[in-house]
N, C-alpha and C positions, 0 to 999 in steps of 0.2 A: 788741253788735257792736264788734269791735276796730278802732281807728283805723289799724292797720297794713295793713288790707285795701285794695288798690288794684285796681280792675276796669278792664281794658282791653276795649273793645268795638270789634269790627271788622265793618263791613258787608261782605257778600260782593261779589265782582267783578261786572262788567257781564254781563248776559244779553241775549238778543234782546228780551225784554219790558221790560228796563230802557230800551232805546232807543225802543221803541214806546209806552211809557207804559201798558202793560196791567197790571192788578192781578195780582200773582203771589203766591199763597199756597201752596197744596198742589201746584201743577204743578211737577214736578221737572226744571226746565230746566238744561242745562249752561251753563257760562260760554262767552262768545264768545272767540275768540282774543285779542281786546284785553283781555277780562276776565281771562284766564289770565295775560297779561303783567302786568297790574296786580297780581294776586295774588302773582306772583313777586317783585315789588318790595317786598313786605312783609317778605321774609326778612331783608334787611339791617338795618332799624331794630329788628326784634324779636329778632335773633340773640343779643344779649348779655343779654337779660332772662331770669332764672331763674324761670319761671312755676311757681307751686305747683299750678296746675290749668289744663288746657286743655279747654274745653267748646265743643261745636258743635251747632247745629241739625242735625237729621237730614236736611235737604234737601241735595240733591246740590251746589247752587251754594255753600252755606256750607262743606260738607265739603271740596270741591275747593279753595276759597280757603285753608282751613286747611292742607291738604296742600301746596299750592304755596308757602305761606309758610314751610314747613319744620317744621311742628308736627304732621304727620299721625301720627307714630309714638307720640305720647303723648296724642292727643285722645280725649275721652270724649263719647259721644252724650248730648245733653240735650234731650229733647222740649219742655221749657218754652221753649226758644229758637226754636221754629218761628215762621214769619211769621204775621201776622193771617190767619185763615181767612176768605176772601172769599165762601165759599159760592156762591150763585147769581150773584154778580158776578165770579167768577174769570175772568180773561182779558179782562175788559171795561175800557174806559177811562172815566175820570170823566165826560167829556162824554156818552158813550153812556148811562151809568147815569142821568145827570140828565135825559135824555129820558124814561126810564121813571119816574123818581122825582125830579121837579123840586126843586132845592135840596138834593139829597142830599149828605151829608158822612159819610165813614166815622167821623169823630170824634164825631159826634152820633148817627148813625143805625145804625151797624154794617151788617151784611150778612145778608139773609135766607138761611137755610140755612147760615150760618156763625157768626162771633163778633160780639157787640156790644162796645162799649167796656168795659163792666164785666167781660166775660169775659177780655179781654186784660189789663186791669189786674190781675185776680186772678192770672193767670199770672206777670206781672211781680213781683207781691208774693210769690208762692210762690218764685220764683227768688231774690229778695233774701233771703228767710228762709233758703234753703239756703246762700247765700253767706256769711251772717253769722258762721258758725263757722270760716271760713277765714281765713288770714292771708297776707301777702305779695302779690305780683302774681298776678292771675288773668286769663286772657284768654278772651273769648267771641266766637265767630264766629256771626253771626246775620244779621238782615234790617233793612231800613230802617224800616218802620212799627213793628215790635216794639222796635227800639232807641229810637225816639222815645218810646214808652210807658215803657220802662224808665227813661229819663232823667227823665221827669216824676215817676214814682213814687219814684225814688231820692231826690229832693229834696222829696218830700211834696206834689207838685202833683196836681190831678185829671188823669185820663187825657187829657181833652180838650186840655190844655195841651201835649201832645206834638206837636200840629200846628205848634208854633213851633220845633221842633228838627229842622232838615233834616239829612239824612245822604247823602253821596255814596258811590258804589261804592268799596270798599276804603279808606274813610276810617277813621281811628283816633280814638277818643274814650276818655277816662279819667274814671271816677267814683271819688271818694275822699272824704277828710275834710280839713277846713281845719286847717292847721298850728296847733297849740296848742289846738284845740277838737276832741278826738277823737270827739265824738258829733255833730258838725255835718257833715252830708253836703253835698258840693259837686260841681260838675262842673269838674274840673281842666283838661280839654282836650275840645274838641268839634269833630267833623267836620274833623279835620286831614288834609291830603293826605299821602300816603305819604312823599314827599320832604321830609325835615326836620321831619316832624310831631311827633316825640318830643323835640325839643330844648327844648320849653317846659316839660317836667315834670322 
């Protein structure tokens, strides 16, 4: 993997289920009006970056975020960027799931009828393997839980450690390499708000 690769990761904008706390995997929700406004704010900080590849989850909320950020003309669909498949727990809140399954955690237990942690880790690893042949800045439009898994796997942590990497709607994160150590993967920026979020890199 070349140390010139820099991966920008953007979580999609706000949806109704972002606000309600319902687990949103395959349900193809639109952005709320506030979510659309948040996505438009991405255009300014991303405008001057010459991305070598623009990839998006196939879900409507991720694609819309990409389009409103001004990158819809060059985006490519990437199924590996889809959100965690919550299976039977789709649309439920954690508190409700724990009534059915006391002590449940998606990070430890996964979802019946959906993906377990190893499944999502495998997808993240497959994505990293695909990205390793690219160079320059690449941008990914995806989802909160998957982004947390990707960050953990990027720096060699078990998938369960993704629970420590929170991601807000339309936040910008950057995965890259430490300067002077081209094989050492690092998290250059994490969960930065749109306004001024790219000044640190």
